[in-house]
Every structure is written in C-alpha cells, then in structure tokens.
N, C-alpha and C positions, 0 to 999 in steps of 0.2 A: 152337477154338482159332484164333487169327490167323495170318497167314502171315509171317514174320520172316526178314530176312535172316540171322539166325543158326542156321536150321535149315527144313527142309522143313516141308511142312503138317503141321500136328498135332502137331509136335515144340516143348517148351519150350526156348526159346533161354537162352542163357547170359548172365548179366548182369555179365560182368566187366568189360565195356566200363565201366561205372560205377565201378569201384575205383578206388582212387588210381593216377594214370598211368596208368588205362585208355585204350582208343580213344577214348570218348566226354569222357575229359577235356579233349582238346585241340580237340573237334570246333567250328567256329564254330557261331552259331545260325544256325538254317534248317531246311527242311523234313525234311531227313535226321535232325538231333538232336530236333526235334519229335515225329516219327513214335516212333523209338527211346526218348524219356522218355514218350510215350503208353503204349505197350507195358509200358514197365516199370511205370506207374502201375497198370495192368490186373492186374499180376501181384506187389504188393508183398510179400505172405508169404514168397516164395522169395528176398528180396534179404537180405543181411545189414546190419550197421549202416553200413559203409563205401560199400555201394552205394546205401544209402537216402540217404546224404548227398551223393553222385554225383549221384543223381538231381536232388535238391533244389537243387543246384549249377549243374547243366543248366538246371532251369527258371528259375533266375535270371538266367542268359544269355539265355535266349529273351525271357524278361521285358524285361530291358534292352534287347534289339532291338527289340521291338516297340514300346517306348517311344522309340527313334530314329526307326524308321520313321514312327511318329506326329507327332513333332515335324519331321521333314524334310517331310511332307506338310503339315502346317499351315503351315510357312516359305512353303511354294511358295504356297500358297492365299491367304495374306496378300500376297506379293508381286504375285500375279495382282489381288487387289483393290486393291493400292495403285496400279497402272498404270491399271486401270479408272477410279479416281477422280480421277487426274490428267488421263485422256482426257476425262473428265466435265467437269472444271473448265475445262480448253482449250475446250470446246465451249460453254461458257458456262451449263451446266444450273446449275438452280436448287439453293440449299442444300437440303437433306433430301430432295431427289429426284434425286441423283447417282447413278450406277453406283458400285459398291463403296464407299458411303459406311458402309456397317453391316456389315463383315465379322466382329466377334465376336457380333453377333446371329444371322447365318447360321450361324456354326459351333457356337454355344450352341445353337441348335435343333436341327442335325442330329447334336449331341453330347449331347442332353439335358442339357445344363448352362444356367447362366447365362449372360448376357451378359459379368457381371463375371469370371466364372471363364474364358469362352473367351478375354478380352482379356486376363488374365493369361497362358493359354498361348500366344497369339499373342506377345506379347512375349518369353516365354521362348524360343519357336522362331525367333523372328528374331534373338534373341542367340546362339544356339547356331550356328544356320546360319551366321551373320555369322562367328565364330568359327571354325567348321570350313573355312570359305572362307579366311579370312585364314591359317590354318595350313596349308592346302594349296599357297598360293600362295606361301608363306615358301619362300627357298631354302635348299637342304640347307646345314648348318653355321653358319645365321643363328640366333642363339641368344638374340635379344631377347624380350624378356617383354610379354606385353600386359597385366601387372598392375601397379599403382602401386607404388613403391618402398614398402620397411617403413617404418613410422611409428615402430616401436619397436625398440630397438638388440637384435642378436642376443645370445643368452646369452654371457657372458664379455667382451662388448665394451663394458663401462660405462663 
C-alpha cells in the first residue's frame, strides 16, 4: 500500500477529501492534487459515488491545467521562432533557409502531429496568450470588453 499523507504507511487513506466541499474540492491543480487523485484511482472500490465524482472533477481540473501549460509553452515557442525569423530576414538570409521559418513543422514533429494541426495549435496559443496578457495589463475597474458588440438585440429589446 502506498504511503499517503492521510495516514501512516500501510493505512488506508480517507477519501472524504473528494466529497462535495471536501479539501480536494478547492485544491488548485498541481502535484498535490495529482498525487491525491492518483492514489484515489488506485483505490476506486473504496470510494462512494460522490467521491468518485470528486475524483473526476479533480481530473478535469488537472487536464485543464495541463492544457494551459501546453498552450503557454507553445505560445513562447512561437514567439521565439518569430523573433528568429525576423532576425534572419534582417540578415538577408534566403527564403526557405531562414531561421525560425518553419515553427509548425518543428512543433508537429515534436508532438507527432501534422504541421497543419501544429499550426492551428500555434495560432490558438498566440491568441490565448495575447488575451491573457491584455487581461493582466488591464487596470482594475476597467470593464471594457475585447469582444465585438452584439449583432442581435437582446431578448425583450426588439
């Protein structure tokens, strides 16, 4: 049996943390939540239905966090390749021989994906990273929206 923070070696941990409003309900995604969820999955037979749903919810938070980490890493990779490409252009390097010219192909190879799907991921990552940066730079109390105005009237305003 694994060693858990919920008991000593050889003790069965209590899975109440995964009950509604339990301690794991408010844990941010990270190593602690991942370890706790991993231990819970290894002992699914002891969890009640509410705790099973709590483990599922924790897994979704972890997956969303992993997606965020991937997008931020891809956005930084794309930013660096853009800078390399601009520097290569400034040096007068030949087209198709420039540094940073094929970021989607590089990323696709690394992620075992097509260059097309890697290019879509790069575009998505740039978009989200840019929005997050703008949101962080926005002053408190500034409630302007980045979205265009509604094209259709709201219900009751016809």
